[in-house]
Backbone as ProteinMPNN parsed JSONL, in Angstrom:
{"seq_chain_A": "MRCIRKGAESAAMFCGIMNLPPPPTKFNNILLQAARETYEESMAEAVHEAVEENEGGRDIAVAVDDSWQKRGFSLKNGVVTVTSVDT", "coords_chain_A": {"N_chain_A": [[-56.069, -13.044, 13.616], [-53.824, -14.556, 13.847], [-51.759, -12.752, 14.292], [-52.09, -12.052, 16.934], [-51.487, -14.314, 18.181], [-53.446, -16.388, 18.333], [-55.532, -19.186, 17.581], [-57.496, -21.037, 15.101], [-59.855, -21.784, 16.408], [-60.257, -19.694, 18.201], [-60.696, -17.646, 16.376], [-63.124, -18.475, 15.22], [-64.793, -18.315, 17.47], [-64.636, -15.566, 18.033], [-65.803, -14.508, 15.69], [-68.406, -15.486, 16.018], [-69.237, -14.141, 18.367], [-69.119, -11.489, 17.495], [-71.105, -11.503, 15.621], [-70.469, -12.184, 12.973], [-69.867, -13.756, 9.761], [-68.73, -17.204, 9.754], [-65.212, -18.223, 9.785], [-63.592, -18.775, 6.592], [-64.027, -21.808, 5.875], [-64.741, -23.388, 3.712], [-63.265, -22.298, 1.579], [-60.709, -22.84, 2.585], [-60.715, -25.643, 2.481], [-60.875, -26.053, -0.294], [-58.471, -24.883, -1.068], [-56.683, -26.588, 0.29], [-57.139, -29.005, -1.088], [-56.221, -28.307, -3.666], [-53.532, -27.771, -3.091], [-52.739, -30.309, -2.227], [-53.053, -31.861, -4.582], [-51.127, -30.611, -6.157], [-48.675, -31.023, -4.727], [-48.559, -33.818, -4.721], [-48.35, -34.409, -7.456], [-45.942, -33.107, -8.019], [-44.118, -34.521, -6.389], [-44.333, -37.096, -7.512], [-43.333, -36.603, -10.064], [-40.696, -35.898, -9.401], [-39.74, -38.321, -8.358], [-39.914, -39.937, -10.639], [-38.052, -38.628, -12.289], [-35.694, -38.993, -10.766], [-35.436, -41.781, -10.827], [-35.046, -42.179, -13.558], [-32.544, -40.888, -13.873], [-31.039, -42.616, -12.384], [-30.76, -44.774, -13.937], [-32.998, -46.497, -14.086], [-32.956, -47.861, -11.68], [-34.325, -48.229, -8.401], [-33.225, -47.97, -5.955], [-32.259, -45.561, -4.181], [-30.219, -43.298, -2.522], [-30.998, -40.895, -0.056], [-31.057, -37.688, 1.62], [-32.757, -36.369, 4.38], [-34.45, -33.586, 5.727], [-36.224, -31.691, 8.155], [-38.503, -29.169, 9.39], [-40.45, -27.526, 11.827], [-42.941, -25.167, 12.656], [-43.277, -23.749, 15.813], [-45.256, -22.309, 17.174], [-47.853, -22.172, 19.277], [-50.18, -24.846, 20.057], [-51.806, -26.23, 18.282], [-50.929, -25.657, 15.777], [-49.849, -26.473, 12.524], [-47.786, -26.005, 10.68], [-45.173, -26.723, 8.505], [-42.088, -27.847, 6.964], [-40.448, -29.989, 4.681], [-37.442, -31.266, 3.403], [-36.023, -33.162, 0.879], [-33.177, -34.554, -0.402], [-31.258, -35.928, -2.998], [-28.481, -38.009, -2.417], [-26.552, -38.283, -4.326], [-26.528, -35.886, -5.619]], "CA_chain_A": [[-55.909, -13.826, 14.82], [-52.46, -15.057, 13.913], [-50.862, -11.723, 14.823], [-52.208, -12.016, 18.4], [-51.146, -15.681, 18.587], [-54.643, -17.179, 18.596], [-55.761, -20.119, 16.493], [-58.75, -21.059, 14.356], [-60.98, -21.837, 17.345], [-60.459, -18.329, 18.694], [-61.282, -16.877, 15.276], [-64.529, -18.868, 15.11], [-65.489, -17.766, 18.63], [-64.711, -14.118, 17.835], [-66.8, -14.253, 14.649], [-69.718, -15.731, 16.612], [-69.544, -13.055, 19.309], [-69.302, -10.248, 16.73], [-72.166, -11.756, 14.653], [-69.847, -12.206, 11.65], [-69.866, -15.113, 9.202], [-67.585, -17.994, 10.241], [-64.023, -18.203, 8.919], [-63.871, -19.431, 5.305], [-63.571, -23.199, 5.849], [-64.914, -23.924, 2.362], [-62.09, -21.86, 0.827], [-59.555, -23.586, 3.091], [-60.787, -27.01, 1.953], [-60.529, -25.981, -1.721], [-57.034, -24.617, -1.118], [-56.007, -27.816, 0.705], [-57.224, -29.975, -2.183], [-55.324, -27.854, -4.736], [-52.156, -27.981, -2.625], [-52.498, -31.756, -2.209], [-52.854, -32.301, -5.967], [-49.862, -30.055, -6.635], [-47.5, -31.681, -4.15], [-48.503, -35.214, -5.155], [-47.828, -34.401, -8.822], [-44.54, -32.691, -7.952], [-43.319, -35.627, -5.844], [-44.309, -38.183, -8.492], [-42.413, -36.184, -11.123], [-39.331, -35.964, -8.861], [-39.373, -39.742, -8.284], [-39.7, -40.396, -12.018], [-36.787, -38.041, -12.741], [-34.587, -39.633, -10.051], [-35.308, -43.152, -11.335], [-34.429, -42.068, -14.887], [-31.125, -40.564, -13.697], [-30.395, -43.769, -11.76], [-30.84, -45.833, -14.95], [-34.081, -47.424, -13.787], [-32.879, -48.407, -10.323], [-35.121, -47.514, -7.402], [-32.465, -47.934, -4.702], [-31.671, -44.223, -4.246], [-29.906, -42.748, -1.2], [-31.451, -39.513, 0.098], [-30.914, -37.017, 2.914], [-34.039, -35.749, 4.714], [-34.411, -32.571, 6.781], [-37.543, -31.101, 8.36], [-38.61, -28.067, 10.34], [-41.839, -27.253, 12.179], [-43.188, -23.938, 13.391], [-43.693, -24.179, 17.143], [-46.085, -21.312, 17.827], [-49.165, -22.731, 19.562], [-50.236, -26.301, 20.149], [-52.534, -26.841, 17.17], [-50.36, -25.19, 14.523], [-49.26, -27.593, 11.789], [-46.967, -25.519, 9.571], [-43.865, -27.368, 8.468], [-41.464, -28.027, 5.661], [-39.545, -31.137, 4.605], [-36.568, -31.235, 2.234], [-35.397, -34.445, 0.569], [-32.16, -34.335, -1.426], [-30.515, -37.114, -3.391], [-27.091, -37.968, -1.972], [-25.723, -38.187, -5.524], [-26.605, -34.527, -6.168]], "C_chain_A": [[-54.474, -14.313, 14.972], [-51.521, -14.037, 14.55], [-50.996, -11.563, 16.337], [-52.021, -13.411, 18.998], [-52.355, -16.499, 19.06], [-54.932, -18.028, 17.372], [-57.134, -20.013, 15.864], [-59.961, -21.088, 15.28], [-61.286, -20.456, 17.902], [-61.093, -17.455, 17.621], [-62.762, -17.198, 15.124], [-65.342, -18.287, 16.258], [-65.675, -16.254, 18.476], [-65.776, -13.773, 16.798], [-68.214, -14.465, 15.183], [-70.143, -14.612, 17.541], [-69.866, -11.767, 18.56], [-70.396, -10.371, 15.667], [-71.649, -11.629, 13.211], [-69.956, -13.612, 11.076], [-68.632, -15.879, 9.682], [-66.393, -17.878, 9.297], [-64.251, -19.079, 7.683], [-63.353, -20.868, 5.227], [-63.712, -23.808, 4.457], [-63.708, -23.555, 1.5], [-60.857, -22.633, 1.273], [-59.546, -25.015, 2.563], [-60.431, -27.054, 0.469], [-59.029, -25.774, -1.884], [-56.232, -25.858, -0.73], [-56.007, -28.845, -0.42], [-56.282, -29.596, -3.325], [-53.867, -28.066, -4.347], [-51.806, -29.463, -2.65], [-52.233, -32.28, -3.618], [-51.501, -31.833, -6.5], [-48.672, -30.794, -6.055], [-47.42, -33.147, -4.544], [-47.929, -35.317, -6.57], [-46.336, -34.066, -8.834], [-43.655, -33.825, -7.438], [-43.233, -36.788, -6.823], [-43.34, -37.861, -9.63], [-40.959, -36.275, -10.655], [-38.855, -37.411, -8.77], [-39.065, -40.274, -9.679], [-38.357, -39.891, -12.546], [-35.588, -38.72, -12.072], [-34.36, -41.058, -10.545], [-34.671, -43.141, -12.72], [-32.931, -41.799, -14.778], [-30.346, -41.731, -13.105], [-30.491, -45.002, -12.663], [-31.854, -46.913, -14.587], [-34.039, -48.031, -12.403], [-33.663, -47.566, -9.332], [-34.443, -47.476, -6.039], [-31.651, -46.64, -4.693], [-31.45, -43.709, -2.826], [-30.32, -41.28, -1.149], [-31.124, -39.001, 1.498], [-32.21, -36.25, 3.165], [-33.84, -34.759, 5.853], [-35.81, -31.986, 6.913], [-37.482, -29.991, 9.395], [-40.088, -27.79, 10.576], [-41.928, -25.961, 12.958], [-43.782, -24.321, 14.74], [-44.495, -23.113, 17.887], [-47.474, -21.895, 18.056], [-49.15, -24.246, 19.504], [-50.904, -26.942, 18.943], [-52.006, -26.408, 15.805], [-49.629, -26.33, 13.82], [-48.479, -27.126, 10.578], [-45.605, -26.19, 9.615], [-43.349, -27.476, 7.053], [-40.509, -29.215, 5.747], [-38.745, -31.017, 3.31], [-35.92, -32.602, 2.064], [-34.453, -34.213, -0.604], [-31.452, -35.642, -1.731], [-29.061, -36.959, -2.966], [-26.157, -37.802, -3.165], [-25.694, -36.784, -6.116], [-25.406, -33.718, -5.764]], "O_chain_A": [[-53.972, -14.463, 16.086], [-50.593, -14.41, 15.267], [-50.106, -10.995, 16.969], [-52.351, -13.656, 20.158], [-52.284, -17.208, 20.064], [-54.612, -17.635, 16.25], [-57.85, -19.032, 16.063], [-60.986, -20.481, 14.971], [-62.452, -20.092, 18.057], [-61.937, -16.613, 17.926], [-63.572, -16.294, 14.921], [-66.46, -17.816, 16.049], [-66.751, -15.727, 18.757], [-66.565, -12.85, 17.002], [-69.124, -13.709, 14.842], [-71.295, -14.18, 17.504], [-70.779, -11.035, 18.942], [-70.599, -9.439, 14.889], [-72.307, -11.045, 12.35], [-70.122, -14.57, 11.831], [-67.604, -15.271, 9.983], [-66.548, -17.48, 8.142], [-65.031, -20.03, 7.738], [-62.338, -21.118, 4.576], [-62.903, -24.647, 4.06], [-63.185, -24.398, 0.771], [-60.045, -23.039, 0.441], [-58.486, -25.544, 2.232], [-59.762, -27.984, 0.019], [-58.393, -26.407, -2.727], [-55.211, -26.151, -1.352], [-54.987, -29.485, -0.677], [-55.617, -30.464, -3.891], [-53.056, -28.489, -5.171], [-50.702, -29.834, -3.049], [-51.298, -33.052, -3.829], [-50.814, -32.571, -7.207], [-47.754, -31.16, -6.789], [-46.319, -33.679, -4.691], [-47.122, -36.202, -6.854], [-45.564, -34.675, -9.573], [-42.576, -34.068, -7.976], [-42.176, -37.404, -6.956], [-42.615, -38.736, -10.103], [-40.086, -36.681, -11.421], [-37.698, -37.702, -9.07], [-38.074, -40.978, -9.877], [-37.614, -40.641, -13.178], [-34.583, -38.994, -12.729], [-33.216, -41.496, -10.668], [-33.845, -44.0, -13.026], [-32.136, -42.402, -15.498], [-29.135, -41.832, -13.298], [-30.322, -46.131, -12.204], [-31.592, -48.103, -14.762], [-35.009, -48.665, -11.987], [-33.665, -46.337, -9.412], [-35.032, -46.999, -5.069], [-30.503, -46.615, -5.137], [-32.379, -43.686, -2.019], [-30.036, -40.514, -2.07], [-30.941, -39.779, 2.434], [-32.709, -35.562, 2.274], [-33.147, -35.054, 6.827], [-36.508, -31.803, 5.916], [-36.532, -29.893, 10.172], [-40.887, -27.814, 9.64], [-41.092, -25.686, 13.819], [-44.701, -25.139, 14.799], [-44.415, -23.029, 19.113], [-48.209, -22.093, 17.089], [-48.221, -24.851, 18.968], [-50.601, -28.088, 18.612], [-52.588, -26.763, 14.779], [-48.874, -27.068, 14.452], [-48.505, -27.788, 9.541], [-44.959, -26.217, 10.662], [-44.065, -27.234, 6.082], [-39.846, -29.418, 6.764], [-39.298, -30.707, 2.255], [-35.334, -33.136, 3.006], [-34.864, -33.738, -1.662], [-31.088, -36.382, -0.817], [-28.475, -35.891, -3.138], [-25.075, -37.234, -3.023], [-24.911, -36.52, -7.029], [-25.297, -32.549, -6.133]]}, "name": "protein", "num_of_chains": 1, "seq": "MRCIRKGAESAAMFCGIMNLPPPPTKFNNILLQAARETYEESMAEAVHEAVEENEGGRDIAVAVDDSWQKRGFSLKNGVVTVTSVDT"}
């Protein structure tokens, strides 16, 4: 569906019309949970490392940049980069 620029709702409708099982929402939920655990652990580790390098101080200057994919109205793909100014 992505290659014809249609979203998840279109995929669900197509599967219903073609008498196919619905898109794998259970797998998507499992994947989301695994991604959430991974990024939370990664961010916590990065904060701990930055605080150690700053000799225990938590007043750390950072630069933030983000980008979002703009194909479709319900698409939520994006990326955020946070870099320490001291790097």
